[in-house]
N, C-alpha and C positions, 0 to 999 in steps of 0.2 A: 445158673446160668442162665436165665432167661431174664432176672434183677441186673442182670450185666450186660447182657444184649439192648435191654431198656433203656440204662445206662447211658450205654456209650451210644445208644440214636438219637437221645437226649445232646446229649453232649456234643453230638457231630448237626443235630440244628439250630442249638445253637450257635454254633462255629460258622454255621451257611449264615444266619442272622447277622450276627455281628460283623463278618466280610461287608454282607450284603451295606448293614449297616454304612459302617466304613469307608466303602467303596463309592457308595450319593453320596458320605458330606463332604469325599472327596474333590467328586466330582463338582458339585454344589460349591465347594470352595475357588475350584477353577475356574467356575462360572463365576463369579464375584469377581477372581481378580481379574479374569479377560474384560467386564463390565470396567471396573476400575479404569485399567489402562484404556479403556474406549473412551470414556470422560475424560481423561486424562489430557489426551491426544487431543478431543472435538475442541476443549477450553486449551488448548497453544496452536489449536487452527487457526482457533476465533480467534486471538488474544493475537497473534499472528496478521491476519485479516486485518484489524483496525488499524496493527501499525502501518500496513503494505496500503493500507485507505490515505492515515497521514499523510505518510507520505509523497503517495498521488496528487494527495492535495494541496501538499506543500510544495509541487516540481509546478503543479497547472497555475498555481498563486504567482509562481516565480515569471510564468511563460506569458500569462495575461500582463502583469508589470512589467515584462519586457515589449512586448506589444503596445502596449500604450504610449509607454517611450517611443519606439519604434512611428506607432499612429503621428505625435508632436512631434516628432524630425520629420512624417512624413511633408506633412501640413506648412510646417517652418521653408523648410527647403521651397515647396509650393509656390507661400506665397514670394520668396527670393526669387524665383526663376521666373514667375508673373512677370514681377517689377522690373527685373530685367529684362524679359522679352516688348516691357511692354517701353521700355528706353530705345527698343530698335536696335538693327543690328546691328553689329559691331561694339557699341554701348561696351565701357567698361566700369567697374565698378568703383569709386574713388577712394581712396584711405581717410577713414573721416576722423584722423586722430592726425590726420596731418594737418595744421592750417595755413600751410604756401598752399593745399591740392583744391586747384579751379571744381573739377569733381565736386560731385555728392556725390551719397551714396545710392546706387538705381540710378545713374544716370544724371542727362538737366530736365531740372524743372522747368 
């Protein structure tokens, strides 16, 4: 009887130990899976951030190029207005392509 009790106690202790090891192993595997998911999410977020920054840079470059065009157009318009204003009030631009026109561009010279 004593041998049977000792055997049952050893079997129970072994079962408890196996359960503890299995539980610890499952917890470790779950934590490793969580870490892998977090690393994947971080890599995806970093990649997306790079794409967003590149798209933002392209957008800024287009805006800067557009601004350069506007600055040049403003300069040309300002020069034309200065020439027209220097010709006096009511002066008109002549048609530079009309050979019969007596007016020159920007008014009389």
